[in-house]
VOPA-547816 format. One line per field, with one value per residue (C-alpha): residue in three letters; residue number from 1; z, x, y. Coordinates in Angstrom, 2 decimals. Layout:
type	(ALA  ...)
seq	(NUM  ...)
up	(Z  ...)
east	(X  ...)
north	(Y  ...)
***
This chain:
type	(MET  LYS  ALA  LEU  ARG  SER  PHE  TYR  ARG  LEU  SER  ARG  PRO  PHE  TRP  GLY  SER  ARG  SER  GLN  TRP  LEU  ALA  TRP  LEU  MET  LEU  ALA  GLY  VAL  ILE  GLY  MET  GLY  LEU  LEU  VAL  VAL  GLN  ILE  ASN  VAL  TRP  ILE  ASN  ALA  TRP  SER  LYS  THR  PHE  TYR  ASP  THR  LEU  GLY  ALA  PHE  ASP  THR  GLU  ALA  LEU  TYR  ALA  LEU  MET  GLY  GLN  TYR  SER  LEU  TYR  ILE  GLY  SER  TYR  VAL  LEU  ILE  TYR  VAL  TYR  LEU  ASP  TRP  LEU  ARG  LYS  GLY  LEU  VAL  ILE  ARG  TRP  ARG  GLN  ALA  MET  THR  GLU  ARG  LEU  VAL  GLY  GLN  TRP  LEU  GLY  ASP  GLN  ALA  PHE  TYR  ARG  LEU  GLY  LEU  GLY  ASP  GLU  PRO  ASP  ASN  PRO  ASP  GLN  ARG  ILE  ALA  GLN  ASP  VAL  ASP  MET  MET  VAL  ASP  LEU  SER  VAL  GLU  LEU  THR  ALA  SER  PHE  VAL  ILE  ASN  LEU  ALA  GLN  VAL  GLY  ALA  PHE  VAL  VAL  ILE  LEU  TRP  GLU  LEU  SER  GLY  THR  GLN  THR  PHE  THR  LEU  PHE  GLY  THR  SER  PHE  SER  ILE  ASP  GLY  TYR  LEU  VAL  TRP  LEU  VAL  LEU  VAL  TYR  THR  LEU  LEU  GLY  SER  LEU  VAL  THR  HIS  TRP  VAL  GLY  LYS  PRO  LEU  HIS  ASP  LEU  ASN  TYR  GLU  ARG  GLU  HIS  ARG  GLU  ALA  ASP  PHE  ARG  ALA  SER  LEU  LEU  ARG  LYS  ARG  ASP  HIS  ALA  GLU  GLN  ILE  ALA  LEU  TYR  ARG  GLY  GLU  ALA  VAL  GLU  LYS  ARG  GLN  LEU  ALA  GLY  ARG  PHE  GLN  ALA  ILE  ALA  ASP  ASN  TRP  ARG  GLN  LEU  MET  GLY  ARG  GLU  ARG  ASN  LEU  SER  LEU  PHE  THR  VAL  ALA  PHE  GLU  ARG  VAL  SER  LEU  ILE  ILE  PRO  VAL  PHE  ALA  ALA  LEU  PRO  LEU  PHE  LEU  ALA  LYS  THR  ILE  THR  LEU  GLY  GLY  LEU  MET  GLN  ILE  ARG  SER  ALA  PHE  THR  ALA  VAL  GLN  GLY  SER  LEU  SER  TRP  PHE  ILE  LYS  LEU  TYR  PRO  LYS  LEU  VAL  ARG  TRP  SER  ALA  ALA  LEU  GLN  ARG  LEU  GLU  GLN  PHE  GLU  ARG  ALA  ILE  ALA  ALA  THR  ARG  ALA  GLN  LEU  ARG  ASP  THR  PRO  GLU  GLY  ALA  CYS  LEU  CYS  THR  GLU  GLY  LEU  ALA  VAL  CYS  ARG  PRO  ASP  GLY  SER  VAL  LEU  LEU  GLU  GLY  LEU  GLU  VAL  ARG  VAL  MET  PRO  GLY  GLN  TRP  VAL  ARG  LEU  ASP  GLY  ARG  SER  GLY  LEU  GLY  LYS  SER  THR  LEU  LEU  ARG  THR  LEU  GLN  GLY  LEU  TRP  PRO  HIS  CYS  ARG  GLY  GLN  TRP  GLN  LEU  PRO  PRO  GLY  ARG  SER  LEU  LEU  LEU  PRO  GLN  GLN  PRO  TYR  LEU  ALA  THR  MET  SER  LEU  ARG  GLU  LEU  LEU  ALA  TYR  PRO  ALA  THR  GLU  VAL  PRO  ASN  ASP  ALA  ARG  LEU  ALA  GLY  ALA  LEU  HIS  LYS  VAL  GLY  LEU  ALA  ARG  LEU  ALA  GLY  CYS  LEU  ASP  GLU  THR  CYS  GLU  TRP  SER  ARG  ALA  LEU  SER  GLY  GLY  GLU  GLN  GLN  ARG  ILE  GLY  VAL  ALA  ARG  ALA  LEU  LEU  PHE  GLN  PRO  ASP  THR  LEU  TYR  LEU  ASP  GLU  ALA  THR  ASN  GLN  LEU  ASP  GLU  GLY  SER  ALA  ARG  GLY  LEU  LEU  GLN  MET  LEU  LYS  ARG  GLU  LEU  GLN  GLY  CYS  THR  VAL  ILE  ALA  VAL  SER  HIS  GLN  ALA  GLY  LEU  ALA  GLY  LEU  PHE  GLU  ARG  THR  VAL  GLY  LEU  GLU  ARG  ARG  LEU  GLU  PRO  ALA)
seq	(1  2  3  4  5  6  7  8  9  10  11  12  13  14  15  16  17  18  19  20  21  22  23  24  25  26  27  28  29  30  31  32  33  34  35  36  37  38  39  40  41  42  43  44  45  46  47  48  49  50  51  52  53  54  55  56  57  58  59  60  61  62  63  64  65  66  67  68  69  70  71  72  73  74  75  76  77  78  79  80  81  82  83  84  85  86  87  88  89  90  91  92  93  94  95  96  97  98  99  100  101  102  103  104  105  106  107  108  109  110  111  112  113  114  115  116  117  118  119  120  121  122  123  124  125  126  127  128  129  130  131  132  133  134  135  136  137  138  139  140  141  142  143  144  145  146  147  148  149  150  151  152  153  154  155  156  157  158  159  160  161  162  163  164  165  166  167  168  169  170  171  172  173  174  175  176  177  178  179  180  181  182  183  184  185  186  187  188  189  190  191  192  193  194  195  196  197  198  199  200  201  202  203  204  205  206  207  208  209  210  211  212  213  214  215  216  217  218  219  220  221  222  223  224  225  226  227  228  229  230  231  232  233  234  235  236  237  238  239  240  241  242  243  244  245  246  247  248  249  250  251  252  253  254  255  256  257  258  259  260  261  262  263  264  265  266  267  268  269  270  271  272  273  274  275  276  277  278  279  280  281  282  283  284  285  286  287  288  289  290  291  292  293  294  295  296  297  298  299  300  301  302  303  304  305  306  307  308  309  310  311  312  313  314  315  316  317  318  319  320  321  322  323  324  325  326  327  328  329  330  331  332  333  334  335  336  337  338  339  340  341  342  343  344  345  346  347  348  349  350  351  352  353  354  355  356  357  358  359  360  361  362  363  364  365  366  367  368  369  370  371  372  373  374  375  376  377  378  379  380  381  382  383  384  385  386  387  388  389  390  391  392  393  394  395  396  397  398  399  400  401  402  403  404  405  406  407  408  409  410  411  412  413  414  415  416  417  418  419  420  421  422  423  424  425  426  427  428  429  430  431  432  433  434  435  436  437  438  439  440  441  442  443  444  445  446  447  448  449  450  451  452  453  454  455  456  457  458  459  460  461  462  463  464  465  466  467  468  469  470  471  472  473  474  475  476  477  478  479  480  481  482  483  484  485  486  487  488  489  490  491  492  493  494  495  496  497  498  499  500  501  502  503  504  505  506  507  508  509  510  511  512  513  514  515  516  517  518  519  520  521  522  523  524  525  526  527  528  529  530  531  532  533  534  535  536  537  538  539  540  541  542  543  544  545  546  547  548  549  550  551  552  553  554  555)
up	(12.40  8.88  9.12  12.48  11.04  8.13  10.53  12.60  9.54  8.19  11.49  13.03  11.21  12.74  16.22  16.59  16.02  19.11  17.45  17.68  21.47  20.97  19.01  21.93  24.27  22.03  21.89  25.69  25.85  23.57  25.61  28.91  27.95  26.74  30.18  31.75  29.56  30.91  34.47  33.80  32.41  35.65  37.68  35.47  35.96  39.74  39.37  37.39  40.31  42.73  40.29  39.59  43.27  44.13  41.33  42.75  46.18  44.71  46.51  44.52  46.30  45.82  42.16  41.45  43.08  40.99  37.81  38.61  39.21  35.87  34.09  35.52  34.25  30.76  30.55  31.48  29.04  26.12  26.84  27.17  24.12  21.87  22.85  22.56  18.93  18.34  19.73  17.76  14.51  15.36  15.86  12.58  10.50  12.22  11.49  7.99  7.11  8.29  6.51  3.30  3.29  3.79  1.03  -1.39  -0.61  -1.32  -4.48  -5.89  -4.56  -7.07  -9.80  -8.28  -9.69  -13.17  -12.61  -11.26  -14.60  -16.42  -14.68  -12.60  -11.12  -8.42  -9.66  -8.98  -6.82  -6.42  -4.64  -2.38  -1.26  -0.83  0.02  1.45  3.80  5.01  5.58  7.29  9.67  10.53  11.18  13.07  15.60  15.92  16.29  18.73  20.98  20.90  21.66  24.76  25.93  25.42  27.25  30.21  30.07  30.17  33.22  34.99  34.28  34.59  38.30  38.65  36.66  38.66  41.95  40.70  39.38  42.70  42.70  40.59  40.97  37.94  37.73  34.65  34.27  37.98  38.88  40.49  39.36  41.08  38.95  40.38  38.19  35.69  33.81  33.09  31.64  29.62  28.04  27.28  25.52  23.67  22.38  21.45  19.34  17.74  16.87  15.25  13.13  12.16  10.90  9.05  7.27  6.67  5.69  1.90  2.46  2.66  -0.96  -2.15  -0.43  -1.83  -5.33  -4.75  -4.11  -7.24  -9.52  -8.11  -8.69  -12.24  -13.04  -11.64  -13.43  -16.70  -16.28  -15.69  -18.79  -20.89  -19.64  -20.19  -23.78  -24.50  -27.69  -29.24  -28.41  -29.90  -33.08  -33.54  -32.55  -30.31  -27.83  -28.51  -27.80  -24.65  -23.44  -23.97  -22.10  -19.16  -19.09  -18.89  -16.03  -14.11  -14.81  -13.00  -10.02  -10.15  -10.28  -7.28  -5.46  -5.93  -4.52  -1.55  -1.10  -0.90  1.57  3.74  3.71  5.00  7.67  8.69  8.98  11.73  13.40  13.60  15.03  17.43  18.63  19.13  20.94  23.25  24.58  26.06  27.06  30.35  31.39  30.74  32.38  35.53  35.82  38.25  40.63  40.30  40.71  43.72  45.06  45.38  43.45  43.10  39.88  40.16  40.45  37.34  35.40  36.72  35.57  32.15  31.92  33.08  30.83  27.83  28.61  28.86  25.83  23.80  24.66  24.02  20.70  19.54  16.85  15.68  15.58  13.89  11.54  8.36  9.40  10.22  6.71  5.10  7.39  6.45  2.74  3.05  4.90  2.14  -0.64  1.18  1.96  -1.66  -2.72  -0.34  -1.40  -5.07  -4.40  -2.48  -5.42  -7.73  -5.53  -6.68  -10.23  -9.33  -10.57  -9.28  -12.27  -11.74  -12.88  -15.02  -17.12  -19.98  -20.99  -21.99  -22.68  -22.88  -24.38  -23.47  -24.50  -24.23  -23.96  -23.90  -20.68  -22.08  -22.44  -26.23  -27.41  -28.87  -29.11  -28.24  -28.28  -27.82  -27.50  -27.36  -25.94  -25.77  -24.65  -22.52  -24.55  -27.62  -29.50  -30.61  -32.59  -32.38  -35.70  -36.59  -37.82  -35.74  -33.12  -32.94  -29.29  -29.37  -26.77  -24.61  -24.86  -23.51  -20.59  -19.96  -19.80  -17.35  -15.15  -15.67  -17.86  -15.88  -18.75  -19.88  -19.69  -19.88  -18.37  -18.74  -16.90  -16.73  -17.01  -13.86  -13.01  -13.53  -16.38  -17.92  -20.44  -22.59  -23.86  -26.95  -24.79  -21.97  -18.55  -17.86  -14.47  -13.31  -11.48  -11.86  -15.00  -12.94  -11.21  -14.55  -16.11  -13.12  -13.10  -12.04  -9.83  -6.44  -6.33  -8.76  -10.58  -10.47  -12.87  -15.08  -15.79  -16.39  -18.79  -20.55  -21.09  -22.48  -24.87  -26.12  -26.93  -28.71  -25.96  -24.93  -24.92  -21.76  -19.76  -18.09  -17.05  -14.56  -11.72  -13.83  -13.08  -15.60  -17.43  -19.61  -21.55  -22.89  -23.13  -25.21  -28.60  -29.09  -30.43  -27.58  -25.07  -26.59  -26.38  -22.66  -22.44  -24.06  -21.68  -18.78  -20.11  -20.25  -16.64  -15.29  -16.88  -17.08  -17.70  -19.90  -21.93  -23.55  -26.31  -27.27  -30.32  -28.24  -31.25  -33.58  -33.34  -34.70  -38.29  -39.05  -39.24  -35.76  -34.36  -35.82  -34.29  -30.85  -30.97  -32.16  -29.25  -26.88  -28.26  -27.47  -24.04  -22.77  -23.71  -22.48  -22.11  -23.55  -25.77  -26.85  -29.10  -30.91  -33.88  -37.21  -38.50  -41.12  -41.38  -37.84  -38.45  -39.31  -35.79  -34.30  -34.30  -34.67  -35.79  -34.30  -36.35  -34.27  -37.07  -36.62  -33.88  -32.79  -32.46  -30.36  -31.94)
east	(-7.75  -8.40  -5.33  -6.52  -9.95  -8.31  -6.07  -9.07  -10.94  -7.93  -6.76  -10.15  -10.54  -7.28  -7.35  -11.09  -10.87  -11.04  -8.64  -5.89  -5.52  -1.87  -1.28  -2.68  -0.40  2.59  1.68  1.38  4.81  6.33  4.85  5.71  9.35  9.36  8.16  10.98  13.41  11.86  12.33  15.98  16.41  14.92  17.41  20.28  19.13  19.31  22.61  24.10  23.61  25.28  28.10  29.02  28.80  31.03  33.39  33.62  34.42  37.17  35.66  37.45  35.92  32.39  33.12  34.01  30.78  28.78  30.51  29.40  25.87  25.91  27.12  24.11  21.77  23.32  23.28  19.59  18.87  20.53  18.81  15.35  15.81  16.94  14.01  11.62  12.70  12.46  8.93  7.93  9.06  7.08  3.96  4.59  4.78  1.71  -0.36  1.05  0.26  -3.34  -3.85  -2.24  -4.47  -7.54  -6.60  -5.66  -8.96  -10.88  -8.88  -9.35  -12.90  -15.75  -13.19  -12.60  -9.04  -10.56  -13.36  -10.94  -9.14  -12.35  -12.76  -10.76  -8.34  -6.01  -2.45  -0.24  -2.38  0.66  2.58  -0.34  -0.72  3.00  4.79  2.08  0.77  4.32  4.94  1.59  1.91  5.58  5.17  1.89  3.49  6.57  4.62  2.07  4.66  6.96  4.06  3.00  6.60  7.39  4.19  5.30  8.77  7.27  5.23  8.25  10.73  8.36  8.01  11.80  12.28  9.58  11.21  14.65  13.34  12.02  10.70  12.52  12.05  12.45  12.40  10.83  10.34  10.81  8.22  9.18  7.61  7.89  7.39  7.14  8.74  10.00  12.10  8.96  7.22  10.32  10.50  6.74  6.83  10.06  8.72  5.29  6.86  9.15  6.22  4.25  7.21  7.95  4.40  4.40  7.68  7.04  3.36  4.08  6.00  2.75  1.75  5.34  5.70  2.35  3.50  6.88  5.29  3.16  6.10  8.39  5.69  5.06  8.75  8.93  5.73  7.10  10.27  8.20  6.11  9.27  10.37  6.95  6.91  10.62  10.08  7.64  9.95  12.94  11.04  10.01  13.53  11.80  14.63  15.03  11.35  11.42  14.58  12.98  9.84  11.84  13.92  10.71  9.42  12.65  12.76  9.42  11.05  14.04  11.85  9.85  13.06  14.51  11.35  11.59  15.25  14.35  11.51  13.48  16.46  14.25  12.82  16.27  17.63  15.09  14.97  18.75  19.16  16.27  17.88  21.35  20.07  17.98  21.18  22.48  19.22  18.83  22.40  21.85  18.41  19.78  22.90  21.23  20.54  24.10  25.75  23.58  24.86  21.28  22.28  25.53  27.32  25.59  22.26  23.08  23.83  20.63  18.62  20.24  19.41  15.80  15.25  16.63  14.40  11.25  12.16  13.03  9.73  7.68  9.53  8.07  6.10  9.17  11.56  9.13  7.51  9.07  7.77  4.35  4.22  5.08  2.59  -0.27  0.57  0.44  -2.90  -4.35  -3.25  -4.61  -7.94  -8.31  -7.60  -10.16  -12.82  -12.16  -12.58  -15.81  -17.11  -16.77  -19.23  -21.94  -21.40  -22.19  -25.41  -27.09  -27.30  -29.80  -29.17  -31.63  -31.90  -29.98  -28.15  -30.73  -30.69  -33.65  -33.20  -29.52  -27.55  -23.76  -22.28  -18.95  -17.78  -18.99  -22.52  -22.56  -24.05  -21.99  -24.77  -28.43  -31.63  -29.86  -32.30  -30.32  -31.10  -28.43  -29.60  -27.35  -24.77  -25.09  -22.09  -22.84  -20.59  -20.94  -20.22  -19.66  -17.10  -14.07  -14.73  -18.43  -18.26  -18.24  -15.49  -17.21  -20.44  -18.65  -17.32  -20.80  -22.23  -19.45  -20.52  -17.24  -18.42  -20.57  -21.62  -24.77  -28.56  -31.25  -31.57  -29.86  -29.57  -26.62  -26.65  -25.94  -22.58  -19.01  -17.91  -14.54  -13.48  -10.40  -9.11  -7.04  -3.95  -3.83  -2.62  0.65  2.06  5.54  4.72  5.32  3.85  1.50  0.07  -0.09  -2.17  -4.52  -5.20  -7.74  -8.40  -6.69  -6.32  -3.80  -4.81  -2.51  0.38  -1.41  -4.26  -1.84  0.29  -2.85  -4.11  -0.73  -0.76  -4.27  -3.41  -0.17  2.28  3.38  7.01  6.24  4.98  8.35  8.51  5.64  7.88  9.70  9.11  9.90  8.42  6.09  4.90  8.47  9.27  6.20  5.12  1.73  0.20  1.65  0.24  -3.22  -2.80  -2.10  -5.43  -7.26  -5.51  -6.85  -10.38  -9.88  -8.71  -11.23  -14.23  -16.53  -20.25  -20.07  -16.99  -16.49  -13.87  -12.66  -10.45  -8.85  -7.23  -6.46  -2.68  -2.99  -3.53  -7.12  -6.29  -4.71  -7.50  -10.14  -8.40  -8.33  -12.03  -13.01  -11.07  -12.92  -16.24  -15.26  -13.79  -16.33  -19.56  -22.57  -20.53  -22.11  -19.64  -20.05  -17.24  -15.99  -13.79  -12.84  -11.47  -14.10  -13.00  -14.22  -17.82  -18.91  -18.09  -20.85  -24.53  -25.51  -23.93  -25.46  -24.89  -24.50  -24.72  -28.44  -31.04  -31.32  -34.50  -35.05  -33.51)
north	(16.56  15.28  13.05  11.68  10.87  9.08  7.20  6.10  4.80  2.93  1.42  0.54  -2.83  -4.05  -2.54  -3.02  -6.78  -8.98  -11.41  -8.78  -8.96  -9.92  -6.71  -4.71  -6.64  -5.89  -2.19  -2.14  -3.79  -1.15  1.69  -0.02  -0.44  3.17  4.24  2.22  4.17  7.38  6.15  5.35  8.87  10.25  8.21  9.39  12.99  12.61  10.77  13.68  16.10  13.73  13.00  16.62  17.56  14.60  15.56  19.09  17.63  15.38  12.34  9.62  6.62  7.92  8.69  5.05  3.89  6.40  5.18  1.62  2.86  4.68  1.50  -0.34  2.37  2.33  -1.48  -1.55  1.28  -0.51  -3.84  -2.27  -0.02  -2.89  -5.12  -2.20  -1.78  -5.55  -5.69  -2.59  -4.21  -7.34  -5.23  -3.40  -6.57  -8.02  -4.90  -4.52  -8.13  -7.79  -4.47  -5.74  -8.81  -6.60  -4.17  -6.96  -8.66  -5.46  -4.79  -8.29  -8.75  -8.43  -7.63  -4.17  -4.20  -4.45  -1.97  0.63  0.56  1.41  4.75  7.20  4.70  6.08  6.06  3.06  0.71  -1.55  1.21  2.07  -1.55  -2.20  1.04  3.29  0.58  -0.05  3.66  4.26  1.29  1.81  5.51  5.04  2.69  4.89  8.14  6.69  5.08  8.11  10.47  8.51  8.08  11.77  12.72  10.59  12.12  15.62  14.66  13.21  16.00  18.98  18.15  18.03  21.24  23.04  22.10  23.14  26.47  27.68  31.25  33.79  37.57  39.84  43.62  45.18  48.95  49.35  46.72  43.42  40.14  36.79  33.67  30.17  27.49  30.06  27.46  25.43  28.48  29.29  25.85  25.86  29.24  28.41  25.07  26.46  29.20  26.62  24.36  27.18  28.28  24.66  24.13  27.44  26.66  22.96  22.88  22.74  19.50  17.51  18.12  17.74  14.34  13.20  14.17  12.53  9.14  9.59  10.45  7.75  5.13  6.37  5.99  2.43  1.43  2.79  0.74  -2.40  -1.75  -1.48  -4.88  -6.44  -5.18  -5.63  -7.65  -5.17  -2.27  -4.10  -5.00  -1.37  -0.23  2.26  2.66  6.38  7.07  4.93  6.66  10.05  8.98  7.62  10.79  12.80  10.64  11.05  14.78  15.03  13.24  15.59  18.71  17.52  16.58  20.06  21.61  19.25  20.17  23.85  23.37  20.93  23.31  26.10  23.82  22.56  26.09  26.66  23.23  22.78  26.29  25.63  22.40  23.91  27.01  24.83  23.23  26.49  28.19  26.24  27.12  30.83  30.72  29.03  31.18  33.64  30.75  29.44  32.86  33.54  30.19  28.98  25.84  23.93  22.97  19.59  21.40  23.43  20.25  18.68  21.71  21.48  17.77  18.26  21.29  19.37  16.38  18.53  20.63  17.52  15.84  18.97  19.32  15.98  17.83  19.75  16.79  14.42  16.94  15.42  11.98  13.42  14.87  11.52  9.77  12.10  11.73  7.93  8.16  10.33  7.95  4.90  6.52  7.60  4.03  2.52  5.01  4.28  0.56  1.21  3.26  0.26  -1.65  0.76  -0.50  -4.11  -5.64  -8.75  -11.07  -13.87  -17.42  -19.33  -22.44  -20.81  -17.67  -15.08  -11.33  -8.95  -5.50  -5.50  -2.41  -2.33  1.17  2.90  4.61  7.95  6.55  6.15  2.86  0.01  -2.56  -2.26  -4.21  -7.53  -10.43  -13.65  -17.08  -19.79  -23.22  -25.47  -27.35  -25.12  -23.76  -20.18  -17.86  -14.08  -12.43  -8.79  -6.31  -5.37  -2.71  -3.46  -4.52  -8.33  -8.67  -6.05  -8.05  -11.13  -9.10  -7.74  -11.25  -12.12  -9.19  -7.30  -4.41  -1.97  0.31  -1.45  -1.38  -4.02  -7.46  -10.79  -14.05  -16.37  -20.15  -22.15  -23.66  -22.50  -20.29  -19.51  -16.88  -17.48  -14.10  -13.52  -12.97  -15.55  -14.46  -16.29  -15.42  -16.38  -19.61  -23.33  -24.87  -27.05  -23.97  -22.16  -24.93  -25.17  -21.41  -20.07  -23.13  -23.08  -26.87  -28.35  -31.59  -34.61  -34.94  -37.46  -35.03  -32.18  -34.22  -35.45  -31.89  -30.82  -33.78  -32.99  -29.38  -30.27  -29.33  -32.83  -31.64  -29.62  -32.60  -33.00  -29.32  -29.24  -28.07  -25.50  -21.82  -19.11  -16.14  -18.17  -15.15  -14.87  -18.58  -19.54  -18.28  -16.65  -19.86  -21.92  -19.47  -19.93  -23.71  -23.25  -21.40  -24.30  -26.73  -24.68  -25.11  -28.90  -28.97  -26.44  -28.23  -25.18  -25.40  -22.30  -21.38  -17.98  -17.77  -14.30  -14.84  -17.56  -19.31  -16.38  -16.91  -20.45  -21.47  -22.45  -26.17  -26.17  -24.01  -26.34  -29.36  -27.74  -26.79  -30.25  -31.68  -29.35  -30.59  -34.16  -33.45  -30.88  -32.53  -30.58  -27.37  -24.22  -22.36  -18.73  -17.57  -14.51  -15.45  -13.92  -17.21  -18.03  -21.65  -22.31  -21.24  -24.77  -26.00  -23.84  -24.68  -21.04  -17.80  -14.67  -11.52  -8.38  -5.83  -5.41  -5.43  -9.04  -11.03  -14.12  -17.22)
***
């Protein structure tokens, strides 16, 4: 029931939307074609009785006609089954796309992706958005459609099996019992017992599959981190340590895999035996009718076919148990992820805008509640250039993030200046995209080539003006100083009203850094600049230096 509640909460935004009428139509098509497959199976069941009776009568002419009829059934079955699968896949990608867009929107909205990293972030968000959504959607469509189709097949073949069973009389301890539809009761009891044993044996698979996804994602993430930090690892010659760490990550996968192997072996020992025994049970159960000449050989084959159809449909839980386990694990991981994102919304604060940036009794804390900075009373007028000064580790960078509304661990009040703001960090974010998109980031509209080339020229990267359409890993292609020049070029193109600089030029020599900041003063006239910098030679460019070593008073 818990899994069904989770499924309802996760799927409601998609299936509850009026705009998804086509998805409902596609689902109806999948189920409708599944019901056609059931009907063809019913026809084939009736055909089997006629065929075996005709075979026993050596009626050659009738046999050829029945073979043609069977070819028609099989051709229809194949065509319907193939298009059923095609339509199912179309529904899966439609649902997955909508759910992925929703989760990505929640994850990126209000900087939740950043806030999650400040607390108890669920492991591997990338895997949950990519792999768990895919697994949940694909299995949900498959399990739902197969459940409805199997339910219809039970309804269709139970009637046939009941009629074929007739009334059977048994003698037990000298007392006679008459049972109507005894084959139906036999298949119900047999399948119920099989389902109970399957759940008892396979229940531990849920936690093992959940842990499997966790460990696999940890291993992949570790591999990616090695690639992202390849240069640092090579400079340290830390290959032996990295190899040992990766071996440890994979050992965790192997340990989990062996546990899964054991549990799945135990489950398979039962389910395979259950499936094979179920093939002969209807023959043995119907033998009294056949030996009493109540039914013909064709009738015996029809009973076997009907019994197998009912037993196979009722065994839906048994046959799909491994998929149900993976489905429930994916549901749990996705619901945890959504709840973690929702929890970050509680950390949001409404920060009012005013004529200038102003703080009143602001205290910046660590996640454990201990204070980094307190009693901050700062006022920065529009157009001013202000430098924040203090020893390393004091909390200057954290203060900038607090003013940006990113750092939730704070007390007091502050107001932000109007207009657009931009923060240039010490390490610019350089995604793998075209250079023109890289320069325009975080704007969604890319300026014309003339503006882009002009910005590159002003920051000393004129040599890249002819590479605007080039795409590469810029974090590897550019040096640290060049990457910071890209950051300054972004500020020129973005034209913010307030610019925060967090050691944004510390990988440049002081002369180059001074030249870039002087250029910014000329190009961004009227822009308020609040900077953190340990480059003493740059202090003269700022109208004020605010020391953070003591309790601050209004300027």
